[in-house]
Every structure is written in C-alpha cells, then in structure tokens.
C-alpha positions as CSV (number, residue, x, y, z in Angstrom):
1,M,-28.7,-13.7,-57.0
2,K,-30.9,-15.6,-54.5
3,P,-34.5,-15.8,-55.5
4,I,-37.1,-14.1,-53.4
5,L,-39.3,-16.5,-51.7
6,H,-42.9,-16.8,-52.5
7,P,-44.2,-19.5,-50.3
8,H,-47.7,-20.9,-50.7
9,Y,-49.2,-22.2,-47.3
10,I,-51.4,-25.2,-46.9
11,T,-53.7,-24.7,-43.9
12,D,-56.0,-26.9,-41.8
13,E,-59.7,-26.2,-41.6
14,A,-59.1,-23.7,-38.7
15,G,-56.6,-21.7,-40.9
16,K,-53.4,-22.9,-39.1
17,K,-50.5,-23.2,-41.4
18,M,-49.5,-26.9,-41.7
19,S,-47.2,-26.9,-44.7
20,V,-45.5,-24.8,-47.3
21,V,-45.0,-25.2,-51.0
22,L,-42.0,-23.5,-52.8
23,S,-40.9,-23.4,-56.4
24,I,-38.1,-25.8,-57.4
25,D,-35.7,-22.7,-57.8
26,E,-36.5,-21.4,-54.2
27,Y,-36.2,-25.0,-52.7
28,E,-32.8,-25.6,-54.4
29,S,-31.5,-22.1,-53.3
30,L,-32.5,-22.9,-49.7
31,L,-30.8,-26.2,-49.9
32,E,-27.5,-24.5,-51.2
33,D,-27.8,-22.0,-48.3
34,I,-28.0,-25.0,-45.8
35,E,-24.9,-26.8,-47.4
36,D,-23.0,-23.6,-47.3
37,L,-23.8,-23.0,-43.6
38,A,-22.9,-26.7,-42.8
39,I,-19.5,-26.1,-44.5
40,V,-18.9,-23.0,-42.4
41,A,-19.7,-24.7,-39.2
42,E,-17.5,-27.6,-40.0
43,R,-14.6,-25.3,-40.7
44,R,-15.1,-22.8,-37.9
45,D,-12.3,-24.0,-35.7
46,E,-9.7,-24.0,-38.6
47,P,-6.9,-21.6,-38.2
48,T,-7.2,-18.4,-40.4
49,I,-4.7,-16.7,-42.5
50,S,-4.4,-13.0,-43.3
51,H,-5.0,-11.5,-46.8
52,E,-1.4,-10.5,-47.0
53,D,-0.1,-14.0,-46.1
54,L,-2.6,-15.6,-48.6
55,E,-1.3,-13.3,-51.3
56,A,2.2,-14.2,-50.5
57,K,1.6,-17.9,-50.6
58,L,-0.4,-17.6,-53.8
59,S,2.4,-15.6,-55.4
60,A,5.0,-18.1,-54.2
61,D,3.0,-20.9,-55.7
62,G,2.8,-19.0,-59.0
63,L,-1.0,-18.5,-58.8
64,L,-0.8,-14.7,-58.7
C-alpha cells in the first residue's frame, strides 16, 4: 500500500511555494514509482504474450 503524501511546503516571503519536504517513506515510495515507470518505458516495445501462452510455457517448464 502506497503511503498518502503529506507534503510540507517551504515558501518565500511572498508565499510562493519554493520547495517541498516529504517523509522518508513518502520519498522512497515516489522513487520506487519512478523506477517502475522507467522499467515500463524501457520495455514498451517488447512483444507481448497472451495469458494462455504464458500458462502453457510455464507448464511446459514445470513451473505451474
């Protein structure tokens, strides 16, 4: 379960948001999401396989 973000903003004298502070858990969760998205982007051109073909391959390899 992903933590809900509770950002704390650092503002300038005019009240304009300049920076944000997150808990370590929130920060690490966001890093994991970015890594996952990068992997998806890298693999987007790979061929796909149907669920049935995957089950057949796993069965043939003795993994199911």
